[in-house]
N, CA, C and O of each residue as an XYZ file, in Angstrom:
700
protein
N      35.202     93.098     86.155
C      33.945     93.804     86.050
C      34.028     95.086     86.886
O      34.547     95.069     88.002
N      33.526     96.174     86.356
C      33.541     97.444     87.070
C      32.131     97.782     87.538
O      31.161     97.128     87.154
N      32.034     98.810     88.370
C      30.727     99.224     88.881
C      30.040    100.238     87.967
O      28.976    100.755     88.308
N      30.634    100.524     86.822
C      29.995    101.430     85.871
C      30.186    100.883     84.466
O      31.067    100.061     84.214
N      29.357    101.349     83.572
C      29.379    100.866     82.190
C      30.267    101.774     81.363
O      29.960    102.953     81.190
N      31.356    101.244     80.855
C      32.287    102.042     80.051
C      31.672    102.493     78.735
O      32.175    103.435     78.123
N      30.599    101.851     78.281
C      29.952    102.221     77.028
C      28.843    103.250     77.241
O      28.033    103.481     76.344
N      28.803    103.857     78.401
C      27.773    104.847     78.701
C      27.917    106.051     77.770
O      28.988    106.293     77.214
N      26.838    106.792     77.611
C      26.916    107.987     76.755
C      27.908    109.009     77.309
O      28.308    108.942     78.471
N      28.287    109.940     76.467
C      29.251    110.976     76.854
C      28.729    111.780     78.045
O      27.522    111.907     78.255
N      29.662    112.310     78.806
C      29.299    113.164     79.941
C      28.643    114.435     79.395
O      29.166    115.052     78.467
N      27.498    114.828     79.969
C      26.835    116.047     79.480
C      27.680    117.290     79.731
O      28.611    117.270     80.537
N      27.346    118.365     79.035
C      28.024    119.641     79.255
C      27.786    120.115     80.678
O      26.816    119.722     81.327
N      28.682    120.962     81.151
C      28.546    121.584     82.461
C      27.250    122.382     82.498
O      26.875    123.005     81.504
N      26.568    122.367     83.631
C      25.345    123.133     83.819
C      25.692    124.388     84.610
O      25.813    124.321     85.834
N      25.857    125.539     83.943
C      26.278    126.757     84.640
C      25.237    127.305     85.614
O      25.541    128.215     86.386
N      24.017    126.769     85.593
C      23.012    127.218     86.566
C      23.264    126.609     87.937
O      22.747    127.101     88.940
N      24.064    125.528     87.988
C      24.401    124.907     89.273
C      25.618    125.624     89.839
O      26.541    125.965     89.100
N      25.621    125.853     91.136
C      26.699    126.609     91.761
C      27.441    125.758     92.784
O      26.952    124.718     93.224
N      28.615    126.215     93.146
C      29.407    125.589     94.192
C      28.656    125.724     95.514
O      28.094    126.780     95.806
N      28.645    124.671     96.304
C      28.038    124.710     97.629
C      29.134    124.522     98.661
O      29.883    123.546     98.607
N      29.231    125.444     99.593
C      30.148    125.325    100.719
C      29.273    125.266    101.960
O      28.538    126.208    102.255
N      29.354    124.163    102.682
C      28.481    123.946    103.835
C      29.273    124.049    105.128
O      30.373    123.506    105.240
N      28.709    124.745    106.097
C      29.320    124.883    107.405
C      28.198    124.778    108.439
O      27.266    125.582    108.410
N      28.266    123.815    109.343
C      27.177    123.661    110.305
C      26.995    124.865    111.229
O      25.938    125.018    111.841
N      28.017    125.721    111.336
C      27.908    126.915    112.181
C      27.387    128.136    111.432
O      27.166    129.180    112.045
N      27.186    128.030    110.128
C      26.643    129.139    109.338
C      25.219    129.418    109.805
O      24.405    128.497    109.859
N      24.898    130.665    110.143
C      23.545    130.983    110.600
C      22.453    130.651    109.570
O      21.283    130.525    109.932
N      22.825    130.510    108.304
C      21.841    130.178    107.274
C      21.537    128.678    107.216
O      20.606    128.264    106.524
N      22.316    127.858    107.938
C      22.094    126.414    107.941
C      20.828    126.097    108.734
O      20.674    126.538    109.873
N      19.940    125.344    108.135
C      18.711    124.933    108.812
C      19.025    123.780    109.752
O      19.630    122.785    109.353
N      18.608    123.925    111.004
C      18.817    122.893    112.015
C      17.467    122.458    112.568
O      16.567    123.273    112.771
N      17.346    121.165    112.804
C      16.099    120.651    113.365
C      16.400    119.723    114.537
O      17.467    119.117    114.626
N      15.431    119.637    115.417
C      15.467    118.692    116.518
C      14.622    117.502    116.104
O      13.459    117.648    115.728
N      15.232    116.300    116.180
C      14.534    115.097    115.731
C      15.170    113.868    116.365
O      16.395    113.780    116.459
N      14.349    112.925    116.797
C      14.808    111.639    117.336
C      15.832    111.835    118.456
O      16.763    111.043    118.603
N      15.652    112.889    119.235
C      16.556    113.155    120.338
C      17.820    113.888    119.959
O      18.638    114.193    120.826
N      18.001    114.183    118.670
C      19.224    114.835    118.220
C      18.988    116.187    117.604
O      17.853    116.650    117.482
N      20.085    116.817    117.214
C      20.043    118.090    116.516
C      20.724    117.863    115.168
O      21.906    117.526    115.111
N      19.966    118.051    114.079
C      20.442    117.750    112.733
C      20.576    119.037    111.927
O      19.618    119.797    111.789
N      21.771    119.272    111.398
C      22.026    120.430    110.538
C      21.973    119.963    109.085
O      22.712    119.058    108.695
N      21.106    120.574    108.291
C      20.968    120.224    106.877
C      22.088    120.911    106.103
O      21.935    122.052    105.668
N      23.209    120.224    105.930
C      24.380    120.830    105.294
C      24.196    121.011    103.794
O      24.394    122.105    103.265
N      23.818    119.935    103.110
C      23.607    119.995    101.663
C      22.277    119.307    101.379
O      22.063    118.155    101.758
N      21.400    120.023    100.712
C      20.056    119.500    100.479
C      19.900    118.963     99.062
O      20.714    119.230     98.178
N      18.846    118.211     98.879
C      18.525    117.695     97.555
C      18.303    118.804     96.545
O      18.589    118.629     95.360
N      17.794    119.949     96.998
C      17.604    121.085     96.083
C      18.940    121.562     95.534
O      19.013    122.032     94.398
N      19.998    121.446     96.330
C      21.322    121.897     95.904
C      22.034    120.883     95.013
O      23.000    121.232     94.334
N      21.571    119.633     95.008
C      22.250    118.578     94.242
C      21.366    117.991     93.146
O      21.650    116.912     92.624
N      20.302    118.696     92.801
C      19.332    118.170     91.828
C      18.817    116.796     92.239
O      18.552    115.941     91.395
N      18.680    116.598     93.550
C      18.122    115.365     94.071
C      19.076    114.192     94.147
O      18.670    113.089     94.512
N      20.337    114.412     93.810
C      21.290    113.288     93.789
C      21.619    112.765     95.187
O      21.721    111.554     95.383
N      21.787    113.663     96.161
C      22.078    113.247     97.526
C      21.818    114.405     98.467
O      21.622    115.542     98.038
N      21.818    114.101     99.757
C      21.785    115.134    100.785
C      22.801    114.750    101.852
O      23.150    113.578    101.991
N      23.276    115.742    102.608
C      24.271    115.528    103.651
C      23.787    116.234    104.917
O      23.479    117.426    104.907
N      23.728    115.468    106.000
C      23.180    115.966    107.260
C      24.216    115.758    108.358
O      24.760    114.664    108.505
N      24.485    116.809    109.128
C      25.381    116.746    110.282
C      24.500    116.438    111.493
O      23.666    117.254    111.885
N      24.691    115.255    112.081
C      23.832    114.801    113.178
C      24.589    114.841    114.507
O      25.644    114.224    114.656
N      24.038    115.568    115.450
C      24.517    115.523    116.827
C      23.527    114.648    117.584
O      22.334    114.946    117.649
N      24.037    113.572    118.149
C      23.178    112.576    118.786
C      23.537    112.486    120.265
O      24.629    112.031    120.606
N      22.630    112.914    121.152
C      22.932    112.821    122.581
C      22.887    111.367    123.044
O      22.347    110.503    122.353
N      23.452    111.109    124.206
C      23.383    109.766    124.763
C      21.917    109.335    124.827
O      21.068    110.065    125.340
N      21.635    108.162    124.311
C      20.272    107.636    124.288
C      19.485    108.019    123.053
O      18.403    107.475    122.831
N      19.994    108.947    122.233
C      19.270    109.419    121.055
C      19.402    108.479    119.873
O      20.342    107.690    119.788
N      18.447    108.576    118.964
C      18.464    107.801    117.730
C      17.049    107.447    117.301
O      16.123    107.507    118.110
N      16.872    107.079    116.035
C      15.542    106.789    115.497
C      15.081    105.361    115.812
O      15.892    104.511    116.180
N      13.787    105.105    115.666
C      13.287    103.741    115.818
C      13.696    102.884    114.615
O      14.143    103.421    113.601
N      13.549    101.572    114.717
C      13.858    100.705    113.570
C      13.032    101.100    112.342
O      11.847    101.419    112.442
N      13.692    101.069    111.187
C      13.038    101.466    109.939
C      13.845    100.898    108.768
O      14.897    100.287    108.955
N      13.329    101.114    107.570
C      14.052    100.761    106.350
C      13.566    101.691    105.253
O      12.477    102.258    105.348
N      14.371    101.847    104.216
C      13.999    102.716    103.094
C      14.708    102.248    101.842
O      15.699    101.521    101.909
N      14.194    102.668    100.704
C      14.751    102.153     99.436
C      15.826    103.060     98.849
O      15.922    103.198     97.630
N      16.626    103.672     99.700
C      17.776    104.459     99.252
C      18.957    104.138    100.151
O      18.788    103.668    101.276
N      20.148    104.397     99.644
C      21.378    104.150    100.396
C      21.572    105.245    101.446
O      21.207    106.402    101.242
N      22.154    104.845    102.564
C      22.424    105.781    103.653
C      23.817    105.469    104.193
O      24.121    104.324    104.527
N      24.656    106.494    104.276
C      26.027    106.304    104.733
C      26.298    107.253    105.896
O      25.942    108.431    105.847
N      26.926    106.732    106.933
C      27.247    107.508    108.124
C      28.754    107.496    108.341
O      29.387    106.445    108.241
N      29.334    108.660    108.638
C      30.725    108.749    109.072
C      30.708    109.300    110.488
O      30.239    110.412    110.725
N      31.221    108.519    111.423
C      31.229    108.913    112.827
C      32.388    109.884    113.036
O      33.548    109.536    112.816
N      32.063    111.105    113.462
C      33.080    112.135    113.672
C      33.546    112.202    115.121
O      34.727    112.423    115.390
N      32.609    112.010    116.058
C      32.915    112.085    117.489
C      32.093    111.035    118.215
O      30.936    110.800    117.868
N      32.683    110.405    119.216
C      31.963    109.431    120.029
C      31.847    108.092    119.330
O      32.679    107.731    118.498
N      30.797    107.360    119.683
C      30.520    106.087    119.030
C      29.018    105.874    118.976
O      28.269    106.372    119.816
N      28.602    105.132    117.978
C      27.182    104.882    117.731
C      26.968    103.383    117.618
O      27.774    102.670    117.020
N      25.881    102.919    118.194
C      25.497    101.517    118.070
C      24.482    101.402    116.929
O      23.379    101.942    117.012
N      24.863    100.700    115.874
C      23.971    100.451    114.742
C      23.390     99.059    114.889
O      24.112     98.110    115.194
N      22.085     98.933    114.673
C      21.463     97.620    114.591
C      21.095     97.431    113.131
O      20.280     98.172    112.581
N      21.707     96.425    112.508
C      21.545     96.150    111.086
C      21.035     94.727    110.940
O      21.707     93.767    111.319
N      19.828     94.604    110.380
C      19.181     93.290    110.234
C      19.213     92.510    111.535
O      19.451     91.302    111.544
N      18.968     93.225    112.652
C      18.867     92.593    113.956
C      20.175     92.392    114.700
O      20.162     91.979    115.859
N      21.301     92.672    114.066
C      22.607     92.478    114.697
C      23.206     93.829    115.079
O      23.234     94.756    114.269
N      23.687     93.933    116.324
C      24.253     95.195    116.822
C      25.739     95.301    116.505
O      26.489     94.329    116.594
N      26.145     96.532    116.128
C      27.540     96.842    115.824
C      27.866     98.182    116.490
O      27.197     99.180    116.221
N      28.865     98.216    117.337
C      29.300     99.470    117.946
C      30.399    100.047    117.061
O      31.407     99.395    116.789
N      30.182    101.290    116.615
C      31.058    101.891    115.615
C      31.709    103.148    116.208
O      31.005    104.077    116.603
N      33.053    103.184    116.272
C      33.752    104.321    116.862
C      34.001    105.455    115.856
O      33.835    105.292    114.647
N      34.406    106.604    116.404
C      34.774    107.754    115.580
C      35.846    107.358    114.579
O      36.739    106.566    114.880
N      35.742    107.924    113.384
C      36.683    107.639    112.308
C      36.180    106.570    111.362
O      36.754    106.374    110.291
N      35.120    105.877    111.736
C      34.566    104.799    110.915
C      33.419    105.300    110.052
O      32.762    106.291    110.368
N      33.199    104.587    108.955
C      32.084    104.877    108.056
C      31.252    103.618    107.909
O      31.791    102.519    107.778
N      29.942    103.781    107.930
C      28.989    102.685    107.816
C      28.091    102.967    106.619
O      27.583    104.078    106.472
N      27.892    101.971    105.768
C      26.935    102.098    104.665
C      25.769    101.155    104.933
O      25.967     99.964    105.173
N      24.564    101.689    104.891
C      23.348    100.901    105.051
C      22.761    100.700    103.656
O      22.337    101.667    103.024
N      22.731     99.448    103.164
C      22.152     99.204    101.842
C      20.654     99.519    101.813
O      19.961     99.401    102.823
N      20.183     99.909    100.668
C      18.757    100.179    100.486
C      17.955     98.956    100.914
O      18.359     97.817    100.681
N      16.821     99.212    101.538
C      15.806     98.234    101.941
C      16.155     97.420    103.178
O      15.313     96.648    103.637
N      17.350     97.552    103.739
C      17.756     96.765    104.905
C      17.190     97.379    106.190
O      17.302     98.588    106.392
N      16.586     96.566    107.058
C      16.109     97.073    108.353
C      17.298     97.515    109.214
O      18.315     96.826    109.297
N      17.144     98.676    109.847
C      18.231     99.205    110.675
C      17.733    100.309    111.594
O      16.614    100.803    111.453
N      18.569    100.674    112.518
C      18.414    101.886    113.315
C      19.751    102.144    113.989
O      20.651    101.305    113.947
N      19.874    103.310    114.608
C      21.083    103.591    115.373
C      20.687    104.206    116.693
O      19.598    104.760    116.843
N      21.591    104.098    117.645
C      21.362    104.657    118.971
C      22.710    105.000    119.566
O      23.679    104.253    119.427
N      22.757    106.128    120.224
C      23.961    106.494    120.949
C      23.842    105.869    122.337
O      23.090    106.358    123.179
N      24.577    104.800    122.570
C      24.562    104.104    123.854
C      25.907    104.243    124.560
O      26.261    103.423    125.407
N      26.654    105.289    124.204
C      28.039    105.427    124.679
C      28.166    106.135    126.022
O      29.223    106.070    126.650
N      27.122    106.805    126.471
C      27.227    107.581    127.701
C      27.741    108.990    127.476
O      27.909    109.740    128.438
N      27.995    109.370    126.231
C      28.495    110.706    125.891
C      27.894    111.137    124.549
O      27.428    110.292    123.785
N      27.900    112.436    124.257
C      27.386    112.884    122.959
C      28.204    112.306    121.801
O      29.382    111.985    121.957
N      27.569    112.183    120.656
C      28.241    111.710    119.444
C      27.849    112.622    118.290
O      26.848    113.337    118.352
N      28.646    112.582    117.250
C      28.372    113.393    116.063
C      28.741    112.581    114.839
O      29.762    111.893    114.823
N      27.908    112.664    113.811
C      28.193    111.949    112.571
C      27.607    112.691    111.386
O      26.680    113.489    111.521
N      28.168    112.409    110.226
C      27.627    112.896    108.966
C      26.805    111.777    108.360
O      27.208    110.614    108.388
N      25.650    112.129    107.812
C      24.770    111.158    107.166
C      24.535    111.612    105.731
O      24.046    112.717    105.492
N      24.886    110.751    104.775
C      24.620    111.039    103.366
C      23.570    110.052    102.871
O      23.705    108.845    103.068
N      22.531    110.565    102.231
C      21.492    109.731    101.634
C      21.483    109.970    100.136
O      21.526    111.109     99.672
N      21.425    108.879     99.390
C      21.377    108.998     97.945
C      20.363    108.019     97.374
O      20.455    106.815     97.614
N      19.390    108.532     96.614
C      19.173    109.939     96.293
C      18.662    110.706     97.508
O      18.377    110.127     98.557
N      18.554    112.013     97.343
C      18.078    112.893     98.407
C      16.607    112.621     98.695
O      15.948    111.859     97.988
N      16.124    113.245     99.722
C      14.730    113.125    100.127
C      14.616    113.041    101.635
O      13.656    113.542    102.221
N      15.599    112.407    102.265
C      15.584    112.282    103.715
C      15.641    113.663    104.371
O      15.051    113.879    105.430
N      16.349    114.587    103.740
C      16.418    115.953    104.250
C      15.023    116.579    104.302
O      14.667    117.215    105.294
N      14.241    116.405    103.251
C      12.881    116.953    103.219
C      11.989    116.273    104.257
O      11.202    116.931    104.938
N      12.117    114.968    104.369
C      11.336    114.216    105.357
C      11.634    114.731    106.764
O      10.713    115.002    107.534
N      12.910    114.867    107.097
C      13.288    115.359    108.419
C      12.729    116.757    108.678
O      12.275    117.049    109.784
N      12.759    117.615    107.670
C      12.222    118.968    107.840
C      10.720    118.951    108.120
O      10.206    119.826    108.817
N      10.027    117.967    107.583
C       8.579    117.885    107.775
C       8.179    117.237    109.089
O       7.081    117.489    109.586
N       9.043    116.406    109.667
C       8.659    115.724    110.901
C       9.362    116.276    112.143
O       8.901    116.046    113.261
N      10.462    116.996    111.966
C      11.195    117.548    113.098
C      10.750    118.962    113.429
O       9.831    119.501    112.813
N      11.412    119.547    114.404
C      11.136    120.927    114.827
C      12.355    121.775    114.545
O      13.454    121.465    115.005
N      12.168    122.848    113.788
C      13.293    123.722    113.491
C      13.764    124.405    114.774
O      12.961    124.856    115.590
N      15.095    124.470    114.929
C      15.709    125.143    116.076
C      16.677    126.199    115.556
O      17.025    126.199    114.375
N      17.107    127.092    116.430
C      17.899    128.258    116.022
C      19.257    127.886    115.424
O      19.684    128.495    114.443
N      19.931    126.908    115.994
C      21.251    126.507    115.504
C      21.573    125.114    116.029
O      20.767    124.508    116.736
N      22.752    124.610    115.682
C      23.065    123.228    116.040
C      23.355    123.037    117.523
O      23.443    121.901    117.988
N      23.504    124.123    118.272
C      23.701    124.038    119.719
C      22.420    124.284    120.504
O      22.419    124.215    121.733
N      21.335    124.569    119.801
C      20.075    124.878    120.474
C      19.523    123.640    121.177
O      19.625    122.525    120.663
N      18.937    123.848    122.360
C      18.315    122.712    123.045
C      17.041    122.292    122.299
O      16.444    123.096    121.583
N      16.633    121.044    122.470
C      15.385    120.624    121.823
C      14.204    121.377    122.426
O      14.263    121.796    123.582
N      13.140    121.551    121.660
C      11.962    122.227    122.213
C      11.335    121.382    123.321
O      11.454    120.157    123.327
N      10.677    122.044    124.243
C       9.973    121.335    125.316
C       8.631    120.867    124.750
O       7.736    121.675    124.506
N       8.503    119.560    124.545
C       7.301    119.001    123.944
C       6.462    118.294    124.987
O       6.983    117.615    125.872
N       5.158    118.463    124.873
C       4.234    117.736    125.736
C       4.094    116.312    125.207
O       4.551    116.014    124.103
N       3.472    115.441    125.977
C       3.210    114.078    125.507
C       2.367    114.107    124.235
O       2.567    113.294    123.333
N       1.425    115.046    124.165
C       0.602    115.194    122.951
C       1.455    115.607    121.756
O       1.273    115.092    120.653
N       2.392    116.544    121.977
C       3.298    116.973    120.902
C       4.131    115.802    120.388
O       4.286    115.631    119.178
N       4.660    115.005    121.294
C       5.485    113.855    120.922
C       4.660    112.853    120.114
O       5.121    112.328    119.101
N       3.432    112.596    120.575
C       2.544    111.673    119.851
C       2.246    112.203    118.451
O       2.177    111.427    117.498
N       2.068    113.521    118.319
C       1.801    114.136    117.015
C       3.006    113.982    116.089
O       2.832    113.685    114.907
N       4.229    114.177    116.601
C       5.432    114.025    115.773
C       5.551    112.582    115.281
O       5.872    112.343    114.117
N       5.295    111.632    116.161
C       5.364    110.214    115.773
C       4.308    109.893    114.719
O       4.593    109.206    113.737
N       3.091    110.390    114.924
C       2.012    110.151    113.959
C       2.400    110.719    112.598
O       2.219    110.066    111.570
N       2.933    111.933    112.599
C       3.342    112.579    111.354
C       4.469    111.801    110.670
O       4.455    111.637    109.450
N       5.442    111.323    111.448
C       6.555    110.550    110.880
C       6.039    109.285    110.197
O       6.471    108.958    109.092
N       5.122    108.577    110.845
C       4.571    107.347    110.266
C       3.718    107.668    109.038
O       3.790    106.971    108.026
N       2.917    108.716    109.132
C       2.034    109.104    108.021
C       2.816    109.525    106.776
O       2.431    109.184    105.657
N       3.908    110.261    106.965
C       4.691    110.762    105.835
C       5.729    109.766    105.314
O       6.234    109.925    104.203
N       6.046    108.755    106.098
C       7.112    107.811    105.729
C       6.960    107.237    104.317
O       7.936    107.244    103.567
N       5.771    106.737    103.915
C       5.671    106.162    102.566
C       5.979    107.168    101.450
O       6.516    106.796    100.407
N       5.640    108.429    101.672
C       5.926    109.470    100.674
C       7.441    109.611    100.447
O       7.883    110.003     99.366
N       8.224    109.287    101.480
C       9.680    109.396    101.409
C      10.351    108.020    101.340
O      11.500    107.855    101.750
N       9.611    107.037    100.815
C      10.112    105.687    100.562
C      10.708    105.045    101.815
O      11.740    104.377    101.758
N      10.029    105.266    102.953
C      10.485    104.765    104.237
C       9.368    103.963    104.896
O       8.188    104.290    104.770
N       9.764    102.912    105.596
C       8.816    102.106    106.365
C       9.312    102.015    107.801
O      10.448    101.610    108.050
N       8.448    102.397    108.750
C       8.773    102.240    110.160
C       8.489    100.791    110.542
O       7.469    100.231    110.140
N       9.378    100.190    111.310
C       9.227     98.770    111.677
C       8.855     98.614    113.141
O       8.688     97.492    113.619
């Protein structure tokens, strides 16, 4: 048994309106946001892939990471530098650089950098949408090396409220 149907219809013609995308996190045109203690560069957005997927370059400082959550789309992480602790269905897994983790749709999870040093990973979500959600709940920063904005306790509470309020629109549930 294969993971695709061999009797599927023919592949559609090439769509010449779609263009090649070359992503570089250091490109000044790359949108970067501060979120969940990290700095996220939106490398490839859903707008560029007709909603098929998005790719985010995540720099996660020691102690950084999102709260427990789940969503109805697949999420894959490739650890480029450092190590990340993933909690998947309540079980912790420490994942070193060079490893890839796939989080199945609907599974409760979160990640945290508990390594004592900065970490970096690529996050692919399919279908796209997480990129838009992050843009709506995070704070845009100048580049991927920019420090996070100085937020008051009220600002932090507002970001959390917004994340919870918008989560259902992006097929996400905070746990």
